Rosetta silent file (secondary structure, phi, psi, omega in degrees, C-alpha in Angstrom):
SEQUENCE: YINGKTEDALQYGYDQIIAYIYFRAGTKDNLQGSREELLKLTEAENAFTRMWSYAALGKMQLQGELGNFEDALKNEKDWRVRVNIVNALGNMPADVSSPLASHLAEVFTKSAADDPSEHVKIVSLQALGKLMAGLNSDNQSYKELRKKLKTIINSGAPWQVKAEAIKTYAKIFKDSAKKDLFALFAKADSYDLKAAIVSSFGSMNDPLVYKMLRDTISADVMKYNEIHPNKDGSMIGSNDLAKLYRGFVNALIELDDKMDAENRNIIRLILSEFASSKDPLLTDVCL
SCORE:     score description
SCORE:     0.000 S_00000001
   1 L     0.000  141.369  171.525   65.808   21.012    6.015 S_00000001
   2 E  -131.576  127.167 -175.024   63.481   20.423    3.073 S_00000001
   3 L    55.767   27.993  178.063   64.994   19.245   -0.185 S_00000001
   4 L    77.225    9.113 -175.914   68.338   19.841    1.493 S_00000001
   5 E  -125.672  128.771  178.039   67.722   23.578    1.788 S_00000001
   6 H   -64.726  -38.907 -177.405   67.157   25.604    4.925 S_00000001
   7 H   -64.252  -32.143  176.689   65.394   28.363    2.957 S_00000001
   8 H   -66.117  -40.005  179.247   62.840   25.836    1.666 S_00000001
   9 H   -65.096  -40.701  179.036   62.082   24.784    5.230 S_00000001
  10 H   -63.938  -42.421  179.358   61.677   28.424    6.288 S_00000001
  11 H   -65.613  -38.687  179.233   59.315   29.145    3.408 S_00000001
  12 H   -58.025  -48.232  179.387   57.390   25.969    4.200 S_00000001
  13 H   -72.282  -37.940 -179.899   56.796   27.129    7.779 S_00000001
  14 H   -60.993  -46.492 -178.641   56.260   30.784    6.823 S_00000001
  15 H   -61.185  -40.678  179.885   53.489   29.945    4.356 S_00000001
  16 H   -63.361  -44.265 -179.600   51.695   27.836    6.935 S_00000001
  17 H   -63.980  -43.952 -179.543   51.825   30.612    9.530 S_00000001
  18 H   -63.023  -44.322  179.404   50.616   33.246    7.064 S_00000001
  19 H   -61.915  -39.803 -179.377   47.701   31.064    5.913 S_00000001
  20 H   -67.721  -39.430  179.138   46.723   30.409    9.521 S_00000001
  21 H   -63.998  -43.165  177.453   46.869   34.122   10.388 S_00000001
  22 H   -56.881  -43.022 -178.630   44.645   34.923    7.409 S_00000001
  23 H   -68.481  -47.345 -173.865   42.145   32.351    8.650 S_00000001
  24 H   -73.022  -39.819 -173.798   42.211   33.319   12.336 S_00000001
  25 H   -98.932  -13.041 -173.279   42.345   37.074   11.972 S_00000001
  26 L   -81.056  147.507  170.429   40.605   37.531    8.673 S_00000001
  27 L  -128.666  170.057  179.898   37.040   38.672    8.073 S_00000001
  28 L   -54.755  -38.186 -177.552   35.124   39.154    4.864 S_00000001
  29 L   -76.228  -49.489 -173.140   35.962   42.864    4.968 S_00000001
  30 L   -81.303   -4.107  175.176   39.620   42.849    5.982 S_00000001
  31 L   -88.325   -6.336  178.230   40.523   39.999    3.638 S_00000001
  32 L   -56.470  132.882 -178.252   39.712   42.142    0.602 S_00000001
  33 L    92.898   -3.911 -177.512   42.791   42.358   -1.598 S_00000001
  34 L  -101.652    1.143 -172.368   44.218   39.053   -0.317 S_00000001
  35 H   -56.932  -48.514 -175.089   42.662   36.794   -2.940 S_00000001
  36 H   -63.491  -41.756 -179.846   45.712   36.329   -5.139 S_00000001
  37 H   -67.513  -39.795  178.627   48.028   35.506   -2.253 S_00000001
  38 H   -65.503  -39.592  176.867   45.503   33.056   -0.777 S_00000001
  39 H   -61.375  -39.312  178.249   45.055   31.339   -4.130 S_00000001
  40 H   -64.778  -39.113 -179.377   48.827   30.920   -4.352 S_00000001
  41 H   -68.899  -25.786  178.488   48.866   29.428   -0.855 S_00000001
  42 L   -68.498  -12.898  179.997   46.210   26.869   -1.864 S_00000001
  43 L  -100.191    5.540 -176.596   48.838   25.370   -4.177 S_00000001
  44 L   -66.055  154.213  178.650   51.446   24.947   -1.434 S_00000001
  45 L   -68.489  -33.306 -177.261   53.106   21.591   -0.786 S_00000001
  46 L   -74.634  120.791 -178.360   52.219   21.803    2.911 S_00000001
  47 H   -62.006  -36.307  179.875   48.711   20.401    3.523 S_00000001
  48 H   -66.896  -34.733  175.901   48.189   22.652    6.546 S_00000001
  49 H   -63.487  -45.787  179.076   48.948   25.717    4.418 S_00000001
  50 H   -62.396  -41.477 -177.848   46.369   24.593    1.857 S_00000001
  51 H   -59.490  -50.058 -176.912   43.878   23.822    4.622 S_00000001
  52 H   -73.612  -30.811 -179.330   44.022   27.252    6.254 S_00000001
  53 H   -70.253  -38.164  175.049   44.173   29.149    2.981 S_00000001
  54 H   -65.408  -38.743  178.607   40.954   27.519    1.735 S_00000001
  55 H   -62.453  -40.715  178.580   39.330   28.301    5.069 S_00000001
  56 H   -67.446  -42.605  177.404   40.354   31.960    4.720 S_00000001
  57 H   -58.449  -38.364  179.719   39.110   32.104    1.117 S_00000001
  58 H   -61.432  -32.493  177.437   35.798   30.746    2.314 S_00000001
  59 H   -65.410  -24.058 -178.481   35.404   33.732    4.627 S_00000001
  60 H   -76.260  -18.248  176.436   35.544   36.010    1.597 S_00000001
  61 L    54.600   44.470 -178.462   32.339   34.399    0.224 S_00000001
  62 L   -90.057  108.683 -179.057   33.453   34.890   -3.374 S_00000001
  63 H   -64.253  -21.262  177.679   31.041   33.114   -5.701 S_00000001
  64 H   -67.934  -14.863  179.088   33.673   33.464   -8.410 S_00000001
  65 H   -90.560    1.548 -175.583   35.754   30.874   -6.557 S_00000001
  66 H   -53.400  -47.182 -179.796   33.044   28.225   -6.854 S_00000001
  67 H   -63.647  -40.666  178.396   34.799   26.449   -9.734 S_00000001
  68 H   -61.646  -43.682 -179.502   38.170   26.531   -7.933 S_00000001
  69 H   -64.056  -43.327 -177.568   36.662   25.020   -4.801 S_00000001
  70 H   -66.553  -42.080  177.069   34.881   22.276   -6.722 S_00000001
  71 H   -61.745  -43.450 -179.558   38.001   21.330   -8.688 S_00000001
  72 H   -64.127  -37.659 -179.898   40.027   21.269   -5.499 S_00000001
  73 H   -63.651  -34.205  179.417   37.436   19.082   -3.779 S_00000001
  74 H   -75.600  -35.152 -169.754   37.776   16.528   -6.590 S_00000001
  75 H  -102.463  -18.778 -176.824   41.579   16.584   -6.765 S_00000001
  76 L   -68.286  132.581 -177.584   42.775   17.212   -3.195 S_00000001
  77 L   -89.908  -26.835 -174.879   44.302   14.090   -1.589 S_00000001
  78 L   -88.930  123.114 -175.926   44.364   15.238    2.059 S_00000001
  79 H   -64.071  -30.781 -178.672   41.024   14.819    3.849 S_00000001
  80 H   -65.998  -36.274  177.528   41.760   17.694    6.225 S_00000001
  81 H   -70.121  -40.426 -179.980   42.046   20.096    3.310 S_00000001
  82 H   -63.798  -34.615  175.442   38.841   18.727    1.757 S_00000001
  83 H   -57.377  -46.172 -178.367   37.023   19.353    5.054 S_00000001
  84 H   -73.670  -26.645  174.865   37.928   23.041    4.859 S_00000001
  85 H   -67.349  -42.559  177.028   37.039   23.228    1.181 S_00000001
  86 H   -61.807  -44.669  179.442   33.548   21.935    2.010 S_00000001
  87 H   -63.427  -35.259  177.547   33.251   24.443    4.840 S_00000001
  88 H   -65.244  -42.518  176.155   34.382   27.199    2.475 S_00000001
  89 H   -62.687  -34.555  179.709   31.659   26.195    0.013 S_00000001
  90 H   -68.544  -16.593  177.663   29.210   26.210    2.902 S_00000001
  91 L   -83.496   -7.547 -179.511   29.980   29.894    3.487 S_00000001
  92 L   -61.426  128.033  177.831   28.639   30.846    0.069 S_00000001
  93 L   -73.250  109.008 -176.648   25.670   33.212    0.495 S_00000001
  94 L  -142.352  123.160  174.483   22.841   31.345   -1.236 S_00000001
  95 L   -67.246  141.943 -173.761   19.092   31.604   -0.765 S_00000001
  96 L   -57.256  -27.036 -177.978   17.523   28.166   -0.330 S_00000001
  97 L   -96.185    4.568 -175.700   15.420   28.616   -3.479 S_00000001
  98 L   -84.872  156.831  174.265   18.262   29.907   -5.684 S_00000001
  99 H   -58.345  -34.123  178.840   20.022   27.990   -8.495 S_00000001
 100 H   -62.949  -43.384  179.184   23.282   28.394   -6.535 S_00000001
 101 H   -62.757  -41.151  178.551   21.777   26.598   -3.544 S_00000001
 102 H   -62.602  -40.947  179.794   20.560   23.764   -5.761 S_00000001
 103 H   -66.898  -45.178  179.140   24.004   23.436   -7.297 S_00000001
 104 H   -63.113  -35.965  177.833   25.760   23.462   -3.931 S_00000001
 105 H   -60.637  -38.674  177.291   23.287   20.869   -2.648 S_00000001
 106 H   -65.034  -42.138  178.941   24.391   18.566   -5.472 S_00000001
 107 H   -62.160  -45.272 -177.345   28.036   19.107   -4.577 S_00000001
 108 H   -68.596  -40.120 -179.769   27.412   18.369   -0.898 S_00000001
 109 H   -67.740  -36.781  178.322   25.265   15.282   -1.483 S_00000001
 110 H   -66.392  -43.938  179.361   27.854   13.833   -3.868 S_00000001
 111 H   -64.587  -40.319 -179.921   30.656   14.495   -1.378 S_00000001
 112 H   -65.865  -30.823 -178.332   28.567   13.022    1.455 S_00000001
 113 H   -87.685  -36.581 -166.871   27.937    9.880   -0.556 S_00000001
 114 H  -110.508  -21.057 -176.630   31.242    9.356   -2.351 S_00000001
 115 L   -63.232  137.530 -179.015   34.129   10.931   -0.425 S_00000001
 116 L   -70.055  -16.418 -177.662   36.381    8.255    1.104 S_00000001
 117 L   -93.445  129.145  175.855   36.749   10.242    4.343 S_00000001
 118 H   -61.736  -37.030 -179.264   34.126    9.905    7.066 S_00000001
 119 H   -63.858  -42.392 -179.577   35.044   13.415    8.251 S_00000001
 120 H   -68.171  -39.439  177.028   34.381   14.946    4.834 S_00000001
 121 H   -57.560  -46.105 -176.021   31.070   13.093    4.568 S_00000001
 122 H   -66.868  -45.764  179.964   29.934   14.488    7.906 S_00000001
 123 H   -68.264  -28.762  176.559   30.879   18.135    7.228 S_00000001
 124 H   -65.603  -41.570  177.866   29.239   17.840    3.787 S_00000001
 125 H   -67.005  -39.526  177.502   25.995   16.758    5.457 S_00000001
 126 H   -62.812  -42.776  178.495   26.281   19.572    7.988 S_00000001
 127 H   -64.712  -38.722  179.536   26.793   22.106    5.199 S_00000001
 128 H   -64.332  -44.625  178.590   23.828   20.660    3.335 S_00000001
 129 H   -62.138  -40.931  179.033   21.563   20.948    6.373 S_00000001
 130 H   -65.945  -40.539 -176.366   22.594   24.547    6.962 S_00000001
 131 H   -70.583  -43.707 -169.389   22.093   25.458    3.305 S_00000001
 132 H  -107.716   13.287 -179.055   18.731   23.779    2.660 S_00000001
 133 L   -55.316  128.665  178.352   17.007   23.998    6.059 S_00000001
 134 L    76.632   25.392  179.713   13.279   24.513    5.579 S_00000001
 135 L   -56.646  131.716 -179.527   13.292   23.694    1.861 S_00000001
 136 L   -76.282  141.232 -177.640    9.830   24.224    0.369 S_00000001
 137 L   -64.791  -15.541  177.725    8.147   21.171   -1.140 S_00000001
 138 L   -79.768  -14.548 -178.619    7.513   23.163   -4.334 S_00000001
 139 L   -67.963  139.392 -176.925   11.251   23.435   -4.953 S_00000001
 140 L   -66.119  -18.586 -179.568   12.482   21.221   -7.793 S_00000001
 141 L   -84.218  -12.128 -168.613   15.326   19.934   -5.586 S_00000001
 142 H   -57.983  -58.106 -174.601   12.943   18.669   -2.870 S_00000001
 143 H   -66.655  -41.383 -177.708   12.185   15.126   -4.031 S_00000001
 144 H   -66.829  -41.417  179.902   15.655   14.404   -5.408 S_00000001
 145 H   -65.728  -39.990  178.467   17.383   15.640   -2.267 S_00000001
 146 H   -62.488  -42.273  179.275   15.079   13.585   -0.086 S_00000001
 147 H   -62.616  -44.914 -177.339   15.839   10.498   -2.162 S_00000001
 148 H   -66.121  -39.816  178.802   19.612   11.014   -1.965 S_00000001
 149 H   -67.071  -38.506  177.067   19.590   11.489    1.799 S_00000001
 150 H   -62.256  -37.393  178.370   17.503    8.355    2.268 S_00000001
 151 H   -61.511  -43.597  178.125   20.063    6.460    0.203 S_00000001
 152 H   -65.754  -43.892 -179.071   22.857    7.568    2.561 S_00000001
 153 H   -59.831  -38.795 -176.468   20.748    6.797    5.642 S_00000001
 154 L   -93.901    8.249 -177.933   19.999    3.290    4.405 S_00000001
 155 L   -84.023 -176.147  177.028   23.530    2.605    3.143 S_00000001
 156 L   -93.394   23.413 -179.934   26.314    0.675    4.815 S_00000001
 157 L   -66.003  158.069  175.185   28.034    3.893    5.915 S_00000001
 158 L   -55.397  152.026 -175.717   29.439    4.162    9.458 S_00000001
 159 H   -60.326  -30.540 -179.316   26.775    5.019   12.034 S_00000001
 160 H   -62.852  -39.744  178.752   28.321    8.456   12.556 S_00000001
 161 H   -69.665  -44.204  179.097   27.674    9.339    8.891 S_00000001
 162 H   -62.366  -39.314  179.456   24.165    7.871    8.986 S_00000001
 163 H   -62.597  -42.436  179.460   23.437    9.791   12.182 S_00000001
 164 H   -68.018  -35.904  177.895   24.505   13.066   10.570 S_00000001
 165 H   -64.826  -37.998  177.896   22.414   12.262    7.489 S_00000001
 166 H   -65.066  -44.615  178.155   19.387   11.710    9.730 S_00000001
 167 H   -62.025  -41.617  178.333   19.930   15.041   11.494 S_00000001
 168 H   -64.815  -42.109  178.494   20.285   16.759    8.130 S_00000001
 169 H   -58.202  -45.200 -179.454   17.146   15.032    6.846 S_00000001
 170 H   -67.892  -38.822 -178.287   15.162   16.294    9.852 S_00000001
 171 H   -65.417  -36.640 -178.312   16.607   19.808    9.583 S_00000001
 172 H   -81.133  -47.077 -170.669   15.621   20.122    5.941 S_00000001
 173 H   -99.398   -8.729  171.644   12.267   18.333    5.837 S_00000001
 174 H    46.409 -128.569 -170.641   11.124   18.993    9.400 S_00000001
 175 H   -60.735  -28.310  179.202    7.604   17.776   10.251 S_00000001
 176 H   -70.266  -11.158  178.752    7.187   15.944    6.941 S_00000001
 177 H   -92.298   -5.858 -171.896   10.105   13.717    8.043 S_00000001
 178 H   -56.235  -47.906 -179.114    8.386   12.636   11.275 S_00000001
 179 H   -60.446  -44.167 -179.893    6.971    9.365    9.922 S_00000001
 180 H   -64.501  -38.743 -178.231   10.309    8.368    8.409 S_00000001
 181 H   -66.708  -41.811  177.521   12.160    9.172   11.632 S_00000001
 182 H   -65.223  -36.200  178.546    9.886    7.001   13.764 S_00000001
 183 H   -66.781  -40.507  178.214   10.276    4.159   11.231 S_00000001
 184 H   -64.243  -40.352  179.091   14.074    4.513   11.391 S_00000001
 185 H   -62.105  -41.561 -176.413   13.972    4.430   15.175 S_00000001
 186 H   -63.355  -33.022 -176.251   11.909    1.242   15.151 S_00000001
 187 H  -101.163   -5.803 -179.162   14.408   -0.650   13.020 S_00000001
 188 L   -68.489  136.599  178.731   17.653    0.837   14.386 S_00000001
 189 L  -110.480    4.970  179.190   19.807   -1.679   16.285 S_00000001
 190 L  -116.990  130.792  179.133   22.392    0.793   17.557 S_00000001
 191 H   -76.017  -17.624  169.835   21.697    3.070   20.504 S_00000001
 192 H   -64.909  -44.615  179.789   24.136    5.582   19.091 S_00000001
 193 H   -70.648  -41.775  177.236   21.884    5.774   16.040 S_00000001
 194 H   -57.417  -42.948 -179.768   18.691    5.707   18.089 S_00000001
 195 H   -62.648  -40.002  179.155   19.982    8.632   20.117 S_00000001
 196 H   -65.642  -40.235  178.696   20.750   10.622   16.958 S_00000001
 197 H   -62.973  -46.642  179.759   17.265    9.944   15.603 S_00000001
 198 H   -60.373  -46.359  179.956   15.655   11.069   18.860 S_00000001
 199 H   -60.091  -34.119 -176.701   17.794   14.225   18.955 S_00000001
 200 H   -64.773  -19.987  179.481   16.813   15.072   15.360 S_00000001
 201 H   -66.354  -13.264  175.502   13.194   15.624   16.443 S_00000001
 202 H   -63.956  -14.625  179.430   14.379   18.950   17.832 S_00000001
 203 H   -85.760   -5.731 -177.744   14.149   20.257   14.257 S_00000001
 204 L   -68.429  149.640  174.808   10.370   19.791   14.078 S_00000001
 205 L   -80.993  -31.624  179.277    8.109   22.823   13.866 S_00000001
 206 L   -87.189  107.026 -174.952    5.390   21.115   15.900 S_00000001
 207 L   -70.551  -20.472 -176.822    6.741   20.984   19.464 S_00000001
 208 L   -74.489   -0.347  173.118    4.029   18.593   20.640 S_00000001
 209 H   -61.556  -18.977 -178.763    5.802   15.814   18.764 S_00000001
 210 H   -60.339  -28.987 -178.280    7.645   15.366   22.071 S_00000001
 211 H   -67.549  -46.525  177.959    4.629   13.472   23.452 S_00000001
 212 H   -65.814  -37.395  178.368    4.766   10.791   20.763 S_00000001
 213 H   -64.634  -43.249  177.922    8.539   10.733   21.080 S_00000001
 214 H   -60.033  -43.739 -179.331    8.289   10.252   24.853 S_00000001
 215 H   -66.756  -38.672  179.393    5.868    7.335   24.413 S_00000001
 216 H   -64.340  -42.981  178.519    8.085    5.731   21.773 S_00000001
 217 H   -65.872  -41.955  179.960   11.135    5.965   24.018 S_00000001
 218 H   -59.624  -43.047  178.976    9.219    4.570   27.009 S_00000001
 219 H   -64.636  -40.214  179.487    8.151    1.537   24.977 S_00000001
 220 H   -65.386  -40.258 -179.614   11.711    0.987   23.765 S_00000001
 221 H   -65.627  -39.450  178.521   13.084    1.238   27.305 S_00000001
 222 H   -61.244  -43.753  177.747   10.557   -1.326   28.558 S_00000001
 223 H   -63.941  -42.159 -179.875   11.663   -3.785   25.859 S_00000001
 224 H   -60.688  -44.576 -177.355   15.307   -3.078   26.652 S_00000001
 225 H   -69.118  -24.532  175.073   14.795   -3.729   30.370 S_00000001
 226 H   -67.067  -36.494 -179.170   13.118   -7.052   29.623 S_00000001
 227 H   -84.483  -38.754 -178.610   16.310   -8.188   27.867 S_00000001
 228 L  -123.305   82.459 -175.977   18.713   -6.352   30.177 S_00000001
 229 L   -57.652  140.257  177.391   17.059   -6.153   33.611 S_00000001
 230 L   -83.642   97.453 -171.058   17.953   -3.150   35.748 S_00000001
 231 L   -83.747  -22.742 -176.301   19.335   -4.971   38.769 S_00000001
 232 L   -98.343   -2.631  176.315   20.599   -2.034   40.830 S_00000001
 233 L    74.982    9.740  179.960   17.425    0.055   40.651 S_00000001
 234 L   -70.909  157.801 -177.476   19.232    3.108   39.296 S_00000001
 235 L   -61.371  -40.271  179.288   17.318    5.634   37.204 S_00000001
 236 L  -120.122  110.818 -171.012   19.432    4.864   34.125 S_00000001
 237 L   -82.870   -8.322 -177.866   20.402    1.217   34.002 S_00000001
 238 L  -160.370  165.065  178.334   22.915    1.274   31.152 S_00000001
 239 H   -68.151  -31.097  176.657   25.034    3.446   28.894 S_00000001
 240 H   -58.566  -48.914 -179.007   22.706    2.599   25.986 S_00000001
 241 H   -69.075  -32.642  176.632   19.752    4.179   27.765 S_00000001
 242 H   -60.686  -43.068  177.845   21.873    7.140   28.869 S_00000001
 243 H   -60.159  -43.003 -178.377   22.583    7.866   25.188 S_00000001
 244 H   -63.249  -45.155 -179.135   18.871    7.631   24.398 S_00000001
 245 H   -67.832  -34.489  176.550   17.886    9.989   27.198 S_00000001
 246 H   -63.036  -42.400  176.757   20.563   12.489   26.211 S_00000001
 247 H   -59.865  -42.177 -179.884   19.113   12.548   22.704 S_00000001
 248 H   -62.601  -46.644  179.560   15.626   13.074   24.135 S_00000001
 249 H   -62.319  -40.726  178.255   16.757   15.957   26.340 S_00000001
 250 H   -61.500  -38.777  177.450   18.550   17.608   23.431 S_00000001
 251 H   -66.330  -43.118 -179.978   15.332   17.432   21.403 S_00000001
 252 H   -60.179  -40.529 -178.411   13.300   18.884   24.271 S_00000001
 253 H   -65.268  -34.038  177.640   15.674   21.818   24.629 S_00000001
 254 H   -74.176  -28.770 -174.073   15.248   22.642   20.932 S_00000001
 255 H   -91.214  -25.079 -165.542   11.450   22.333   21.119 S_00000001
 256 H   -63.106  -30.521 -178.699   10.605   23.985   24.423 S_00000001
 257 H   -78.694   -0.779  175.970   10.596   27.602   23.252 S_00000001
 258 H   -98.662   -1.578 -171.432    7.938   26.720   20.678 S_00000001
 259 L   -96.947  163.197  172.317    5.501   25.416   23.304 S_00000001
 260 L   -77.070  171.537 -174.062    2.645   26.863   25.297 S_00000001
 261 H   -61.645  -39.599 -177.434    3.061   27.443   29.037 S_00000001
 262 H   -63.068  -45.564 -179.357    1.424   24.170   30.073 S_00000001
 263 H   -73.803  -30.282  174.736    3.726   22.015   27.955 S_00000001
 264 H   -63.299  -35.745  179.145    6.761   24.071   28.889 S_00000001
 265 H   -67.976  -37.494  176.042    5.994   23.214   32.503 S_00000001
 266 H   -62.028  -43.246  178.639    5.847   19.512   31.627 S_00000001
 267 H   -61.689  -40.486  178.839    9.256   19.842   29.951 S_00000001
 268 H   -59.711  -41.321  179.560   10.594   21.563   33.064 S_00000001
 269 H   -67.277  -38.652  178.143    9.491   18.615   35.184 S_00000001
 270 H   -63.715  -45.070  179.115   11.073   16.123   32.781 S_00000001
 271 H   -63.553  -39.126  178.905   14.371   18.032   32.841 S_00000001
 272 H   -62.340  -39.579  179.864   14.235   18.248   36.632 S_00000001
 273 H   -66.280  -45.503  179.924   13.786   14.488   36.855 S_00000001
 274 H   -68.767  -26.183  179.482   16.682   13.746   34.512 S_00000001
 275 H   -64.586  -22.387  179.810   18.857   16.278   36.359 S_00000001
 276 L   -88.339    2.213  177.051   18.780   13.933   39.349 S_00000001
 277 L   -69.615  167.419  179.193   20.263   11.084   37.321 S_00000001
 278 L   -95.090    6.030  177.214   23.825    9.973   37.953 S_00000001
 279 L   -83.967  112.615 -173.801   24.829   10.547   34.353 S_00000001
 280 H   -61.254  -38.422 -179.480   27.057   13.661   34.463 S_00000001
 281 H   -65.664  -43.778 -178.734   26.482   14.652   30.826 S_00000001
 282 H   -66.124  -45.037  179.255   22.724   14.350   31.155 S_00000001
 283 H   -60.758  -42.668 -179.820   22.646   16.209   34.462 S_00000001
 284 H   -61.035  -47.969 -178.201   24.761   19.020   33.041 S_00000001
 285 H   -63.887  -42.922 -178.663   22.539   19.504   29.991 S_00000001
 286 H   -64.638  -42.556  179.212   19.323   19.405   32.049 S_00000001
 287 L   -65.271    0.000    0.000   20.564   21.949   34.565 S_00000001
């Protein structure tokens, strides 16, 4: 019963199922003609109905819904619905140099900085990275976007949010971010964050950055082992180092197809060595 009425409960469940079907089965083409019903479902009392209806609307890639999405992002109380609103905005077809992309970048950076939900912050950063990857330095958004991402990275946000901001920073600014990334690694005190920084190097255009990255990690591991001696002689002496090596391997996998044959062979040997570790996640990725 809802509000003492069986029919209200049935409608409540029916709307949720319909919204979910639209999302799961719908495509940009076969959702044509469903806009009005989906808009009505976005106003439903049930948060799950709103969540799936926004996700379905996002598949339609209707730029005319931009204002509706932005208003909903400001006013929606349920973080799960806001996650899908951000993802819907991220589906907007926008060239990186277009005014629409610049506007969406502002929406995503504001949401990443100000939304009270860690989940919404993270998907906003992911959408931003996808939208603005490879942004040209001549673009008027370049300096401002770089500044805003640095603010998030250097804020008191949870490490998960900072890690996603770092990955987004690398994805957008690529090789020009290299100096900043090494500086962040040097001052990071969390191996979760260090691992994210290392993994972000996979976005570089210059694959030979792996050599400097390898040397940086080796130096860090030596310092770590001085403080936490590896007493059992295992290849990976702690979970902290396992995280670091996983990040390194993830970066190598992203970089290896950009390399010449000689360096690809070096990468193969590195992966083979890590494959013999006792860390199941690391072994799986390397194989």
